[in-house]
N, C-alpha and C positions, 0 to 999 in steps of 0.2 A: 470561821472564828468569829464570835460574837463579842461586840464592844458595847459598853454602857458607858456613853458620854454624859458627863455631868452638865456640860453646856455644849451647844451647837450654833454656830454662826454663819450664816450665809452673806458674805461680803461681795458676793459676785454682782457686778456692774455697778457697785457704790463707788462714788468718788474717792479718789486715793486717800486724800487727807481724813475724809470721814471714817473711811475703813479702818485706817491705823488707829484713830482715836476709839473707834466702837471695840476693836480687838484688844486694844490695852485695858479697857474698861472691863470687858467681860473677863479678861484673864486674871485682873486684879481681884475681882469678885470671886471668881472661880477658885483661885489660890488658896481660900481660907478652907476648901475642902482638902483633905489630906490625900483623898484618892481621886483628885482632880484628873479628868481627861476630857480636854475639850477638841471638838473638830472645827476647824476653821475651814469654810468653803471659798477659796479665791477665784475658782474657775480658770480659765486660761491663762490669766494675767500673771506671766513670770515676774513682772516689775512689782506687782503689788504683794505676791507672794515674798520675795526677797526683801521688799522694804519692811514688811511685819516682822520676817525673821531679824532684820537687822537693828529695827528701831524698837522692838517691843519685845520679842521672845529673848533674844541673847542679852539685851540690857538687865532684864529682870531674873536671867539665869533660869528660864524654864527649860525643860528637856522638850525635844520635839523631832518628830520624822515627818517625812512625806512618803505616802506608800507609793511602791511601784506600781500598784495597780490603779492608781487614781492620783497623777499628780497636781490634780486641781484643789486638793485638801493637804492641810497642815494638821497633823495629831500632836497637840500640846499636853504634856504632863509635868509633874514635879517631882523630884526626889525629895520627899518628905523626912526631914531629920528632926528627931526629938531633942 
């Protein structure tokens, strides 16, 4: 399956607070694209992944999933309604 990501950010190795801020700013910018699909690379840090989901993705009501073939990334989309 081929994916086209409007944005791709690598937070692997970044301090947690900086990673959360970066994820938030990129997702807000990407949300202006009705076909947004953002790949967030968190690496093996389950804590980073959970914090980004709880503090950024869910509050802004983005849709997301973690692919079973690579649990070190989060794919974020939005259900764009007119």
